[in-house]
DSSP file (Angstrom, degrees, kcal/mol; ACC not computed):
  #  RESIDUE AA STRUCTURE BP1 BP2  ACC     N-H-->O    O-->H-N    N-H-->O    O-->H-N    TCO  KAPPA ALPHA  PHI   PSI    X-CA   Y-CA   Z-CA
    1    1 A M     >        0   0    0      0, 0.0     4,-1.9     0, 0.0     5,-0.2   0.000 360.0 360.0 360.0 -42.7    0.0    0.0    0.0
    2    2 A Y  H  >  +     0   0    0      1,-0.2     4,-2.0     2,-0.2     5,-0.2   0.883 360.0  54.0 -60.3 -40.6    2.8    2.4    0.9
    3    3 A G  H  > S+     0   0    0      1,-0.2     4,-2.0     2,-0.2    -1,-0.2   0.878 107.0  50.6 -62.9 -40.1    4.5    1.9   -2.5
    4    4 A K  H  > S+     0   0    0      2,-0.2     4,-2.4     1,-0.2    -1,-0.2   0.900 109.1  51.5 -66.3 -40.3    1.2    2.8   -4.4
    5    5 A N  H  X S+     0   0    0     -4,-1.9     4,-2.6     1,-0.2    -2,-0.2   0.904 109.7  49.5 -63.8 -40.9    0.9    6.0   -2.4
    6    6 A V  H  X S+     0   0    0     -4,-2.0     4,-2.5     2,-0.2    -1,-0.2   0.909 111.3  49.6 -63.7 -41.8    4.4    7.0   -3.2
    7    7 A M  H  X S+     0   0    0     -4,-2.0     4,-2.5     2,-0.2    -2,-0.2   0.914 112.1  47.4 -63.9 -42.5    3.8    6.4   -6.9
    8    8 A V  H  X S+     0   0    0     -4,-2.4     4,-2.6     2,-0.2    -2,-0.2   0.929 113.6  47.5 -64.7 -45.2    0.6    8.4   -6.9
    9    9 A L  H  X S+     0   0    0     -4,-2.6     4,-2.4     2,-0.2    -2,-0.2   0.883 112.2  50.1 -64.5 -38.0    2.3   11.3   -5.0
   10   10 A T  H  X S+     0   0    0     -4,-2.5     4,-2.2     2,-0.2    -2,-0.2   0.930 112.3  46.8 -65.0 -45.4    5.3   11.2   -7.4
   11   11 A A  H  X S+     0   0    0     -4,-2.5     4,-2.1     2,-0.2    -2,-0.2   0.906 113.0  49.6 -63.0 -42.2    3.0   11.2  -10.4
   12   12 A L  H  X S+     0   0    0     -4,-2.6     4,-2.5     1,-0.2    -1,-0.2   0.907 110.1  50.8 -63.5 -42.0    0.9   14.1   -9.0
   13   13 A S  H  X S+     0   0    0     -4,-2.4     4,-1.8     1,-0.2    -2,-0.2   0.897 109.3  50.7 -62.6 -41.7    4.1   16.1   -8.2
   14   14 A L  H  X S+     0   0    0     -4,-2.2     4,-0.7     1,-0.2    -1,-0.2   0.900 111.8  48.1 -63.4 -40.9    5.3   15.6  -11.8
   15   15 A C  H >< S+     0   0    0     -4,-2.1     3,-0.6     1,-0.2    -2,-0.2   0.919 112.6  47.4 -66.6 -43.6    2.0   16.8  -13.2
   16   16 A L  H 3< S+     0   0    0     -4,-2.5    -1,-0.2     1,-0.2    -2,-0.2   0.813 117.8  41.6 -69.3 -30.0    1.8   19.9  -10.9
   17   17 A N  H 3< S+     0   0    0     -4,-1.8    -1,-0.2    -5,-0.2    -2,-0.2   0.474  89.1 115.8 -95.9  -2.9    5.4   20.9  -11.7
   18   18 A A    <<  -     0   0    0     -4,-0.7     3,-0.0    -3,-0.6    -3,-0.0  -0.371  59.5-135.4 -70.2 144.9    5.3   20.2  -15.4
   19   19 A Q        -     0   0    0      1,-0.1    -1,-0.1    -2,-0.1    -2,-0.1  -0.728  35.9 -90.5 -93.7 148.0    5.7   23.0  -17.9
   20   20 A P    >   -     0   0    0      0, 0.0     3,-1.3     0, 0.0    -1,-0.1  -0.338  31.6-135.3 -57.1 138.1    3.4   23.3  -20.9
   21   21 A S  T 3  S+     0   0    0      1,-0.3    -2,-0.0     2,-0.1    -3,-0.0   0.713 100.6  61.4 -71.0 -19.5    5.0   21.4  -23.8
   22   22 A F  T 3  S-     0   0    0     31,-0.0    -1,-0.3     2,-0.0    31,-0.0   0.403 108.7-119.9 -91.1   4.9    4.2   24.2  -26.2
   23   23 A G    <   -     0   0    0     -3,-1.3     2,-0.4     1,-0.2     3,-0.2   0.904  29.8-158.8  66.3  45.3    6.3   26.8  -24.4
   24   24 A Q        +     0   0    0      1,-0.2    -1,-0.2    -4,-0.0    28,-0.1  -0.405  38.3 138.0 -59.4 110.9    3.6   29.3  -23.6
   25   25 A S        +     0   0    0     -2,-0.4    -1,-0.2    28,-0.1    -2,-0.1   0.598  51.2  65.0-127.1 -28.9    5.5   32.5  -22.9
   26   26 A A  S    S-     0   0    0     -3,-0.2    27,-0.1    25,-0.1    -1,-0.1  -0.655  88.7-103.0 -96.0 154.0    3.4   35.2  -24.7
   27   27 A P        -     0   0    0      0, 0.0     2,-0.2     0, 0.0    -1,-0.1  -0.377  44.3 -95.0 -69.8 154.6   -0.1   36.2  -23.7
   28   28 A I        -     0   0    0     23,-0.1     2,-0.5    -2,-0.1    23,-0.3  -0.524  42.5-153.6 -68.8 135.1   -2.9   35.0  -25.8
   29   29 A K  E     -A   50   0A   0     21,-3.0    21,-2.5    -2,-0.2     2,-0.5  -0.957  10.0-167.5-118.9 128.7   -3.9   37.6  -28.3
   30   30 A I  E     -A   49   0A   0     -2,-0.5     2,-0.4    19,-0.2    19,-0.2  -0.966   7.4-175.9-116.0 124.5   -7.4   38.0  -29.8
   31   31 A E  E     -A   48   0A   0     17,-2.4    17,-2.5    -2,-0.5     2,-0.4  -0.960  10.1-153.5-122.3 140.7   -7.9   40.2  -32.9
   32   32 A K  E     -A   47   0A   0     -2,-0.4     2,-0.3    15,-0.2    15,-0.2  -0.920  13.6-168.8-117.0 138.7  -11.2   41.0  -34.6
   33   33 A F  E     -A   46   0A   0     13,-3.0    12,-2.0    -2,-0.4    13,-1.7  -0.924  12.3-168.8-131.2 149.1  -11.6   41.9  -38.2
   34   34 A N        +     0   0    0     -2,-0.3     3,-0.1    10,-0.2    10,-0.1  -0.985   9.1 175.5-132.2 146.3  -14.2   43.3  -40.6
   35   35 A Y        +     0   0    0     -2,-0.3     2,-0.4     1,-0.2    -1,-0.1   0.637  68.0  62.3-120.2 -31.1  -14.1   43.5  -44.4
   36   36 A A  S >> S-     0   0    0      1,-0.1     3,-1.1    33,-0.0     4,-0.7  -0.835  76.1-136.8 -99.0 137.1  -17.5   44.8  -45.3
   37   37 A E  G >4 S+     0   0    0     31,-0.4     3,-1.0    -2,-0.4    -1,-0.1   0.883 101.1  59.5 -58.5 -40.0  -18.5   48.3  -44.1
   38   38 A W  G 34 S+     0   0    0     32,-0.3    -1,-0.2     1,-0.2     4,-0.1   0.710 101.1  55.0 -68.6 -18.0  -22.0   47.2  -43.1
   39   39 A T  G X> S+     0   0    0     -3,-1.1     4,-2.4     1,-0.2     3,-1.8   0.717  83.2  87.9 -84.8 -19.9  -20.7   44.6  -40.6
   40   40 A K  T << S+     0   0    0     -3,-1.0    -1,-0.2    -4,-0.7    -2,-0.1   0.844  93.3  38.6 -53.3 -44.3  -18.5   46.9  -38.6
   41   41 A P  T 34 S+     0   0    0      0, 0.0    -1,-0.3     0, 0.0    -2,-0.1   0.573 123.0  44.4 -82.2  -3.7  -21.2   48.1  -36.1
   42   42 A L  T <4 S-     0   0    0     -3,-1.8     2,-0.3     1,-0.4    -2,-0.2   0.870 116.7 -29.5-107.1 -48.6  -22.8   44.6  -35.9
   43   43 A F     <  -     0   0    0     -4,-2.4     2,-0.4    18,-0.0    -1,-0.4  -0.981  59.4 -91.7-165.9 164.0  -20.2   41.8  -35.6
   44   44 A S        -     0   0    0     -2,-0.3   -10,-0.2     1,-0.1     3,-0.1  -0.738  22.6-157.4 -86.9 135.8  -16.7   40.7  -36.4
   45   45 A E  S    S+     0   0    0    -12,-2.0    16,-2.7    -2,-0.4     2,-0.3   0.776  79.2  15.9 -82.5 -28.0  -16.4   38.7  -39.6
   46   46 A A  E     -AB  33  60A   0    -13,-1.7   -13,-3.0    14,-0.2     2,-0.4  -0.996  62.0-168.0-145.2 146.7  -13.1   37.1  -38.6
   47   47 A V  E     -AB  32  59A   0     12,-2.3    12,-3.1    -2,-0.3     2,-0.4  -1.000   7.4-161.2-133.8 133.9  -11.3   36.6  -35.3
   48   48 A T  E     -AB  31  58A   0    -17,-2.5   -17,-2.4    -2,-0.4     2,-0.5  -0.912   0.6-161.7-114.0 146.3   -7.7   35.3  -34.9
   49   49 A V  E     +AB  30  57A   0      8,-2.2     8,-2.7    -2,-0.4     2,-0.3  -0.992  18.3 165.0-126.7 123.0   -6.3   33.9  -31.7
   50   50 A T  E     +A   29   0A   0    -21,-2.5   -21,-3.0    -2,-0.5     6,-0.1  -0.801  43.5  71.0-128.6 172.2   -2.5   33.7  -31.3
   51   51 A G  E     +     0   0A   0      4,-0.5     2,-0.7     2,-0.4   -25,-0.1   0.538  65.9 113.3  94.9   9.0   -0.1   33.1  -28.4
   52   52 A I  E >  S- B   0  55A   0      3,-0.7     3,-1.8    -3,-0.1    -1,-0.2  -0.845  99.0 -65.0-110.8  91.1   -1.0   29.4  -28.0
   53   53 A G  T 3  S-     0   0    0     -2,-0.7    -2,-0.4     1,-0.2   -28,-0.1  -0.410 100.9 -37.7  60.0-138.7    2.2   27.8  -28.9
   54   54 A S  T 3  S+     0   0    0     -3,-0.1   109,-3.5    -4,-0.1    -1,-0.2   0.229 108.8 116.2-100.7  13.9    3.0   28.5  -32.6
   55   55 A A  E <   -BC  52 162A   0     -3,-1.8    -3,-0.7   107,-0.2    -4,-0.5  -0.546  47.8-161.1 -88.0 147.9   -0.6   28.2  -33.7
   56   56 A K  E     - C   0 161A   0    105,-2.9   105,-2.3    -2,-0.2     2,-0.4  -0.984  12.9-156.2-122.4 117.1   -2.8   30.8  -35.2
   57   57 A F  E     -BC  49 160A   0     -8,-2.7    -8,-2.2    -2,-0.5     2,-0.5  -0.788   5.4-163.2 -94.3 134.6   -6.5   30.0  -35.0
   58   58 A I  E     -BC  48 159A   0    101,-3.3   101,-2.9    -2,-0.4     2,-0.5  -0.976   4.9-172.3-123.2 119.3   -8.8   31.7  -37.5
   59   59 A F  E     -BC  47 158A   0    -12,-3.1   -12,-2.3    -2,-0.5     2,-0.4  -0.953   5.7-161.7-113.8 123.6  -12.5   31.8  -36.9
   60   60 A L  E     -BC  46 157A   0     97,-3.2    97,-0.6    -2,-0.5   -14,-0.2  -0.879  17.5-127.3-105.7 135.8  -14.9   33.1  -39.6
   61   61 A A  E     -     0   0A   0    -16,-2.7    96,-0.3    -2,-0.4    94,-0.1  -0.272  58.7 -61.6 -65.1 164.7  -18.4   34.2  -38.9
   62   62 A G  E     -     0   0A   0     94,-0.1     2,-0.5    92,-0.1    94,-0.3  -0.290  60.1-153.0 -52.7 127.1  -21.1   32.5  -41.0
   63   63 A V  E     + C   0 155A   0     92,-3.0    92,-2.4    -3,-0.1     2,-0.2  -0.916  27.1 149.6-111.1 127.2  -20.3   33.4  -44.6
   64   64 A G        -     0   0    0     -2,-0.5    90,-0.1    90,-0.2    27,-0.1  -0.455  62.5 -65.1-131.8-153.3  -23.1   33.6  -47.2
   65   65 A A  S    S+     0   0    0     88,-0.4    11,-3.0    -2,-0.2     2,-0.2   0.101  74.8 140.6 -94.2  23.2  -23.9   35.4  -50.4
   66   66 A E  B     -F   75   0B   0      9,-0.2     2,-0.7     1,-0.1     9,-0.3  -0.471  64.4-110.0 -62.8 134.8  -24.2   38.9  -48.7
   67   67 A D    >   -     0   0    0      7,-3.5     3,-0.9     4,-0.2     7,-0.2  -0.565  26.4-159.5 -70.8 112.8  -22.7   41.4  -51.0
   68   68 A E  T 3  S+     0   0    0     -2,-0.7   -31,-0.4     1,-0.2   -30,-0.2   0.704  91.3  42.3 -69.1 -18.8  -19.5   42.5  -49.2
   69   69 A N  T 3  S+     0   0    0    -33,-0.1    -1,-0.2   -32,-0.1    -2,-0.1   0.409 108.3  71.6-105.6  -0.3  -19.4   45.7  -51.3
   70   70 A G  S <  S-     0   0    0     -3,-0.9   -32,-0.3     1,-0.2     3,-0.1  -0.358  92.4 -71.3-106.3-173.5  -23.0   46.5  -51.1
   71   71 A P    >   -     0   0    0      0, 0.0     3,-2.0     0, 0.0    -4,-0.2  -0.320  66.3 -74.5 -75.5 162.4  -25.4   47.8  -48.5
   72   72 A R  T 3  S+     0   0    0      1,-0.3     3,-0.1    -6,-0.1    -4,-0.0  -0.305 120.0  24.2 -56.5 133.5  -26.6   45.6  -45.6
   73   73 A G  T 3  S+     0   0    0      1,-0.3     2,-0.8    -3,-0.1    -1,-0.3   0.326  82.6 131.6  93.5  -7.3  -29.2   43.0  -46.8
   74   74 A N    <   -     0   0    0     -3,-2.0    -7,-3.5    -7,-0.2     2,-0.5  -0.711  36.7-171.3 -82.0 113.5  -28.0   42.9  -50.4
   75   75 A V  B     -F   66   0B   0     -2,-0.8     3,-0.5    -9,-0.3    -9,-0.2  -0.911  14.7-134.8-110.2 128.9  -27.7   39.2  -51.2
   76   76 A R  S    S+     0   0    0    -11,-3.0     4,-0.1    -2,-0.5   -11,-0.1  -0.463  80.2  16.5 -77.9 152.0  -26.2   38.1  -54.5
   77   77 A Y  S >  S-     0   0    0      1,-0.2     3,-2.4    -2,-0.1     7,-0.3   0.867  79.1-156.1  58.3  46.5  -27.7   35.4  -56.7
   78   78 A A  T 3  S+     0   0    0     -3,-0.5    -1,-0.2     1,-0.3    73,-0.1  -0.287  77.1   8.9 -53.2 129.4  -31.1   35.4  -55.2
   79   79 A G  T 3  S+     0   0    0     71,-0.6     2,-0.8     1,-0.1    -1,-0.3   0.357 103.1 106.0  81.7  -5.1  -32.7   32.0  -55.8
   80   80 A N    <>  -     0   0    0     -3,-2.4     4,-2.1     1,-0.2     5,-0.2  -0.830  44.1-178.3-112.2  94.6  -29.5   30.4  -57.2
   81   81 A F  H  > S+     0   0    0     -2,-0.8     4,-2.6     1,-0.2     5,-0.2   0.918  79.3  52.6 -58.4 -48.2  -28.1   28.0  -54.6
   82   82 A H  H  > S+     0   0    0      1,-0.2     4,-2.5     2,-0.2    -1,-0.2   0.912 111.9  45.0 -58.9 -45.9  -25.0   27.0  -56.6
   83   83 A E  H  > S+     0   0    0      2,-0.2     4,-2.4     1,-0.2    -1,-0.2   0.872 112.3  52.0 -67.6 -36.6  -23.9   30.5  -57.3
   84   84 A Q  H  X S+     0   0    0     -4,-2.1     4,-2.4    -7,-0.3    -2,-0.2   0.914 111.3  48.0 -63.7 -41.1  -24.5   31.6  -53.6
   85   85 A C  H  X S+     0   0    0     -4,-2.6     4,-2.4     2,-0.2    -2,-0.2   0.933 112.5  47.5 -64.9 -47.0  -22.4   28.6  -52.5
   86   86 A L  H  X S+     0   0    0     -4,-2.5     4,-2.1     1,-0.2    -1,-0.2   0.902 112.5  49.8 -61.9 -40.8  -19.6   29.4  -54.9
   87   87 A Y  H  X S+     0   0    0     -4,-2.4     4,-2.3     2,-0.2    -1,-0.2   0.911 109.6  51.5 -65.0 -42.0  -19.6   33.1  -53.9
   88   88 A A  H  X S+     0   0    0     -4,-2.4     4,-2.4     1,-0.2    -2,-0.2   0.935 112.0  46.1 -60.0 -46.6  -19.6   32.1  -50.1
   89   89 A Y  H  X S+     0   0    0     -4,-2.4     4,-2.5     2,-0.2    -1,-0.2   0.831 109.2  55.4 -68.5 -30.9  -16.5   29.9  -50.7
   90   90 A D  H  X S+     0   0    0     -4,-2.1     4,-2.0    -5,-0.2    -1,-0.2   0.931 109.9  46.3 -63.9 -44.1  -14.8   32.5  -52.7
   91   91 A K  H  X S+     0   0    0     -4,-2.3     4,-2.5     2,-0.2     5,-0.2   0.913 111.5  52.4 -62.8 -42.3  -15.2   35.0  -49.9
   92   92 A I  H  X S+     0   0    0     -4,-2.4     4,-2.7     1,-0.2     5,-0.2   0.932 108.6  50.2 -59.3 -46.8  -14.0   32.3  -47.4
   93   93 A K  H  X S+     0   0    0     -4,-2.5     4,-2.4     1,-0.2    -1,-0.2   0.902 111.4  48.7 -59.2 -41.9  -10.9   31.7  -49.5
   94   94 A R  H  X S+     0   0    0     -4,-2.0     4,-1.9     2,-0.2    -1,-0.2   0.902 112.4  46.6 -68.3 -40.9  -10.1   35.4  -49.7
   95   95 A V  H  X S+     0   0    0     -4,-2.5     4,-1.0     2,-0.2    -2,-0.2   0.928 113.2  49.2 -67.9 -43.3  -10.5   36.0  -45.9
   96   96 A L  H ><>S+     0   0    0     -4,-2.7     5,-3.0    -5,-0.2     3,-0.9   0.928 110.2  51.8 -59.6 -44.0   -8.4   32.9  -45.1
   97   97 A A  H ><5S+     0   0    0     -4,-2.4     3,-1.9     1,-0.3    -1,-0.2   0.878 102.1  60.1 -60.8 -37.9   -5.7   34.2  -47.6
   98   98 A H  H 3<5S+     0   0    0     -4,-1.9    -1,-0.3     1,-0.3    -2,-0.2   0.809 109.9  43.3 -58.4 -28.9   -5.7   37.5  -45.8
   99   99 A H  T <<5S-     0   0    0     -4,-1.0    -1,-0.3    -3,-0.9    -2,-0.2   0.215 126.2 -99.3-103.1  13.3   -4.7   35.7  -42.6
  100  100 A G  T < 5S+     0   0    0     -3,-1.9    -3,-0.2     1,-0.3     2,-0.2   0.702  86.5 111.7  82.1  20.4   -2.1   33.4  -44.4
  101  101 A A      < -     0   0    0     -5,-3.0    -1,-0.3    -6,-0.2     2,-0.3  -0.734  46.0-159.0-122.7 169.4   -4.4   30.4  -44.7
  102  102 A T    >   -     0   0    0     -2,-0.2     3,-1.8    -3,-0.1     4,-0.3  -0.807  46.1 -89.6-133.7 177.1   -6.1   28.3  -47.3
  103  103 A L  G >  S+     0   0    0      1,-0.3     3,-1.4    -2,-0.3    27,-0.1   0.795 123.2  68.8 -60.0 -26.4   -9.0   25.9  -47.4
  104  104 A N  G 3  S+     0   0    0      1,-0.3    -1,-0.3    31,-0.1    30,-0.1   0.735  95.6  55.0 -64.1 -21.4   -6.4   23.2  -46.7
  105  105 A D  G <  S+     0   0    0     -3,-1.8    55,-2.0    54,-0.0    -1,-0.3   0.499  80.1 114.7 -89.8  -5.7   -6.0   24.7  -43.2
  106  106 A A  E <   +D  159   0A   0     -3,-1.4    53,-0.3    -4,-0.3     3,-0.1  -0.472  36.9 176.3 -66.9 132.2   -9.7   24.5  -42.3
  107  107 A V  E     +     0   0A   0     51,-3.0    30,-1.0     1,-0.3     2,-0.3   0.606  65.9  21.5-111.1 -19.6  -10.3   22.1  -39.5
  108  108 A K  E     -De 158 137A   0     50,-1.7    50,-2.4    28,-0.2     2,-0.4  -0.971  58.7-176.4-153.2 135.5  -14.0   22.5  -39.0
  109  109 A I  E     -De 157 138A   0     28,-2.1    30,-2.3    -2,-0.3     2,-0.5  -0.997   6.2-166.8-131.5 136.5  -16.9   23.7  -41.1
  110  110 A V  E     -De 156 139A   0     46,-2.5    46,-3.0    -2,-0.4     2,-0.5  -0.994  11.4-163.8-119.9 125.7  -20.5   24.1  -40.2
  111  111 A T  E     -De 155 140A   0     28,-2.9    30,-3.1    -2,-0.5     2,-0.5  -0.929   4.2-159.3-113.2 133.1  -22.9   24.6  -43.1
  112  112 A Y  E     -De 154 141A   0     42,-3.0    42,-1.7    -2,-0.5     2,-0.4  -0.950  11.4-173.1-110.8 124.2  -26.5   25.9  -42.7
  113  113 A L  E     -De 153 142A   0     28,-2.8    30,-3.0    -2,-0.5    40,-0.2  -0.939  24.5-151.7-118.4 140.3  -29.0   25.2  -45.4
  114  114 A T  S    S+     0   0    0     38,-1.8     2,-0.3    -2,-0.4    39,-0.1   0.588  92.8  29.7 -82.9  -9.9  -32.5   26.6  -45.7
  115  115 A D    >   -     0   0    0     37,-0.4     3,-2.2     1,-0.1    -1,-0.3  -0.917  68.8-147.1-151.2 120.4  -33.5   23.5  -47.6
  116  116 A Q  G >  S+     0   0    0     -2,-0.3     3,-1.7     1,-0.3     4,-0.2   0.655  93.7  78.2 -64.4 -14.5  -32.0   20.0  -47.2
  117  117 A R  G 3  S+     0   0    0      1,-0.3     3,-0.4     2,-0.1    -1,-0.3   0.632  81.2  70.0 -68.3 -10.7  -32.7   19.4  -50.9
  118  118 A Y  G <>  +     0   0    0     -3,-2.2     4,-2.6     1,-0.2    -1,-0.3   0.422  69.6  97.7 -83.4   2.0  -29.6   21.5  -51.5
  119  119 A R  H <> S+     0   0    0     -3,-1.7     4,-2.0     2,-0.2    -1,-0.2   0.919  84.0  44.7 -57.7 -46.6  -27.3   18.7  -50.1
  120  120 A V  H  > S+     0   0    0     -3,-0.4     4,-1.7     2,-0.2    -1,-0.2   0.946 115.3  46.1 -67.6 -48.2  -26.4   17.3  -53.5
  121  121 A P  H  > S+     0   0    0      0, 0.0     4,-2.3     0, 0.0    -1,-0.2   0.863 109.8  57.1 -60.9 -32.1  -25.7   20.7  -55.1
  122  122 A M  H  X S+     0   0    0     -4,-2.6     4,-2.9     1,-0.2    -2,-0.2   0.920 103.5  52.9 -62.0 -42.8  -23.8   21.6  -52.0
  123  123 A G  H  X S+     0   0    0     -4,-2.0     4,-2.3     1,-0.2    -1,-0.2   0.889 109.4  48.8 -59.4 -39.8  -21.5   18.6  -52.6
  124  124 A K  H  X S+     0   0    0     -4,-1.7     4,-2.2     2,-0.2    -1,-0.2   0.905 111.6  49.3 -66.4 -41.4  -20.9   19.8  -56.1
  125  125 A C  H  X S+     0   0    0     -4,-2.3     4,-2.7     2,-0.2    -2,-0.2   0.916 111.1  49.4 -63.4 -43.9  -20.0   23.3  -54.9
  126  126 A I  H  X S+     0   0    0     -4,-2.9     4,-3.2     1,-0.2     5,-0.4   0.917 109.2  52.6 -62.4 -43.3  -17.7   21.9  -52.3
  127  127 A G  H  X S+     0   0    0     -4,-2.3     4,-1.8    -5,-0.2    -1,-0.2   0.911 112.6  44.7 -58.3 -43.3  -16.0   19.8  -54.9
  128  128 A Q  H  < S+     0   0    0     -4,-2.2    -2,-0.2     2,-0.2    -1,-0.2   0.904 118.0  44.1 -66.3 -41.4  -15.4   22.8  -57.1
  129  129 A S  H  < S+     0   0    0     -4,-2.7    -2,-0.2     1,-0.2    -1,-0.2   0.875 122.1  34.8 -74.6 -38.5  -14.3   25.0  -54.2
  130  130 A F  H >< S-     0   0    0     -4,-3.2     3,-2.2     1,-0.2     2,-0.2   0.728  79.8-178.8 -91.0 -24.2  -12.0   22.5  -52.5
  131  131 A G  T 3< S-     0   0    0     -4,-1.8    -1,-0.2    -5,-0.4    -2,-0.1  -0.426  74.8 -14.0  59.7-125.9  -10.6   20.7  -55.5
  132  132 A K  T 3  S+     0   0    0     -2,-0.2    -1,-0.3     2,-0.1     2,-0.2   0.493 107.5 114.7 -88.1  -4.3   -8.2   18.0  -54.3
  133  133 A T  S <  S-     0   0    0     -3,-2.2     2,-0.2    -6,-0.1    -3,-0.1  -0.494  75.8-114.0 -67.7 131.6   -8.0   19.4  -50.8
  134  134 A K        -     0   0    0     -2,-0.2    -1,-0.1     1,-0.1    -2,-0.1  -0.488  29.7-116.9 -70.1 131.8   -9.6   17.0  -48.3
  135  135 A F        -     0   0    0     -2,-0.2     3,-0.1     1,-0.1    -1,-0.1  -0.468  32.6-134.9 -69.3 136.3  -12.7   18.4  -46.7
  136  136 A P        -     0   0    0      0, 0.0   -28,-0.2     0, 0.0   -29,-0.1   0.004  47.1 -45.7 -80.7-170.4  -12.4   18.8  -42.9
  137  137 A V  E    S-e  108   0A   0    -30,-1.0   -28,-2.1   -31,-0.1     2,-0.4  -0.318  70.5-166.9 -52.8 138.5  -14.7   17.9  -40.1
  138  138 A H  E     -e  109   0A   0    -30,-0.2     2,-0.4    -3,-0.1   -28,-0.2  -0.997  23.6-167.7-143.2 136.6  -18.2   19.1  -41.2
  139  139 A T  E     -e  110   0A   0    -30,-2.3   -28,-2.9    -2,-0.4     2,-0.5  -0.992  12.3-159.3-120.4 132.0  -21.6   19.6  -39.6
  140  140 A L  E     -e  111   0A   0     -2,-0.4     2,-0.4   -30,-0.2   -28,-0.2  -0.951  11.7-176.0-114.3 125.0  -24.6   20.2  -41.8
  141  141 A L  E     -e  112   0A   0    -30,-3.1   -28,-2.8    -2,-0.5     2,-0.5  -0.970  19.6-143.3-124.8 134.6  -27.7   21.9  -40.3
  142  142 A G  E     -e  113   0A   0     -2,-0.4     2,-0.3   -30,-0.2   -28,-0.2  -0.825  27.7-178.1 -90.8 131.3  -31.0   22.6  -41.9
  143  143 A V        -     0   0    0    -30,-3.0     3,-0.1    -2,-0.5   -27,-0.0  -0.906  35.3-129.1-129.6 157.3  -32.5   25.9  -40.7
  144  144 A E  S    S-     0   0    0     -2,-0.3     2,-0.3     1,-0.2    -1,-0.1   0.890  87.6 -10.5 -71.5 -39.7  -35.7   27.7  -41.3
  145  145 A A        -     0   0    0    -32,-0.1    -1,-0.2    -3,-0.1     2,-0.2  -0.984  58.3-142.9-156.3 160.9  -34.0   31.0  -42.3
  146  146 A L        -     0   0    0      2,-0.4     8,-0.0     5,-0.3     5,-0.0  -0.405  55.1 -67.1-113.6-166.4  -30.7   32.8  -42.3
  147  147 A A  S    S+     0   0    0     -2,-0.2     3,-0.0     1,-0.1    -2,-0.0   0.828 122.6  27.4 -57.7 -36.6  -29.8   36.4  -41.7
  148  148 A F  S >  S-     0   0    0      1,-0.1     3,-1.9   -74,-0.0    -2,-0.4  -0.974  83.7-121.3-128.6 143.7  -31.6   37.7  -44.8
  149  149 A P  T 3  S+     0   0    0      0, 0.0    -1,-0.1     0, 0.0    -2,-0.1   0.773 109.9  56.1 -55.7 -30.4  -34.5   36.0  -46.6
  150  150 A E  T 3  S+     0   0    0    -77,-0.2   -71,-0.6   -72,-0.1     2,-0.2   0.647  82.9 105.6 -78.8 -13.6  -32.7   35.5  -49.9
  151  151 A M    <   +     0   0    0     -3,-1.9    -5,-0.3     1,-0.2     3,-0.1  -0.490  38.7 173.6 -72.3 132.5  -29.8   33.6  -48.3
  152  152 A L        +     0   0    0      1,-0.3   -38,-1.8    -2,-0.2   -37,-0.4   0.586  66.0  25.8-109.3 -19.4  -29.9   29.9  -49.0
  153  153 A I  E     - D   0 113A   0    -40,-0.2   -88,-0.4   -39,-0.1     2,-0.3  -0.994  53.8-175.4-147.3 147.2  -26.6   28.9  -47.5
  154  154 A E  E     - D   0 112A   0    -42,-1.7   -42,-3.0    -2,-0.3     2,-0.4  -0.981  12.1-157.9-143.9 138.0  -24.2   30.1  -44.8
  155  155 A V  E     -CD  63 111A   0    -92,-2.4   -92,-3.0    -2,-0.3     2,-0.5  -0.971   2.8-162.0-125.8 126.9  -20.8   28.5  -44.0
  156  156 A D  E     - D   0 110A   0    -46,-3.0   -46,-2.5    -2,-0.4     2,-0.4  -0.927  17.4-167.8-109.0 126.2  -18.9   28.9  -40.7
  157  157 A V  E     -CD  60 109A   0    -97,-0.6   -97,-3.2    -2,-0.5     2,-0.4  -0.931  17.8-171.6-125.2 139.1  -15.2   28.0  -40.8
  158  158 A T  E     +CD  59 108A   0    -50,-2.4   -51,-3.0    -2,-0.4   -50,-1.7  -0.999  17.3 177.2-122.5 130.0  -12.4   27.4  -38.3
  159  159 A A  E     -CD  58 106A   0   -101,-2.9  -101,-3.3    -2,-0.4     2,-0.4  -0.922  14.1-158.1-130.5 156.2   -8.8   27.1  -39.5
  160  160 A V  E     +C   57   0A   0    -55,-2.0     2,-0.3    -2,-0.3  -103,-0.2  -0.999  14.4 170.9-136.8 132.6   -5.5   26.7  -37.8
  161  161 A I  E     -C   56   0A   0   -105,-2.3  -105,-2.9    -2,-0.4     2,-0.3  -0.909  34.3-109.7-132.0 163.4   -2.0   27.5  -39.2
  162  162 A S  E      C   55   0A   0     -2,-0.3  -107,-0.2  -107,-0.2  -109,-0.0  -0.733 360.0 360.0 -88.3 143.2    1.5   27.6  -37.7
  163  163 A Q              0   0    0   -109,-3.5  -108,-0.1    -2,-0.3    -1,-0.1   0.452 360.0 360.0 -90.4 360.0    3.0   31.1  -37.3
């Protein structure tokens, strides 16, 4: 019994005195970004988190076919699911590139569809957008509506890169 207690105390001591393996020395830094003027007073379109080892985490707000250069509520390609999906992924690629990432760095995607019948066209859009890049972890949700009535799809992306 005494031997087991010493082993447990030794293991506990090692755990309590251990240093993080990723060498955490800098504080965690959170930065928030906007690309469309109309989003600035409402929400951040992208957030990056650094200071956790050498990783840079990139979180994108739901991206849909909202016109990034137009006024709030202007949705491109009304009624055309495929074009809305391609436009959303084009915006995603550009925002990721701004932060030094690509679709290959995406680790989780959540897709919101207003109609589950868009599943097959969504697969075609993803194939076009990702090419040979392997699709990451994915959750698909059917929803009654998105931010604007004309939106048919919204895509939420999390990516991780090394700094």
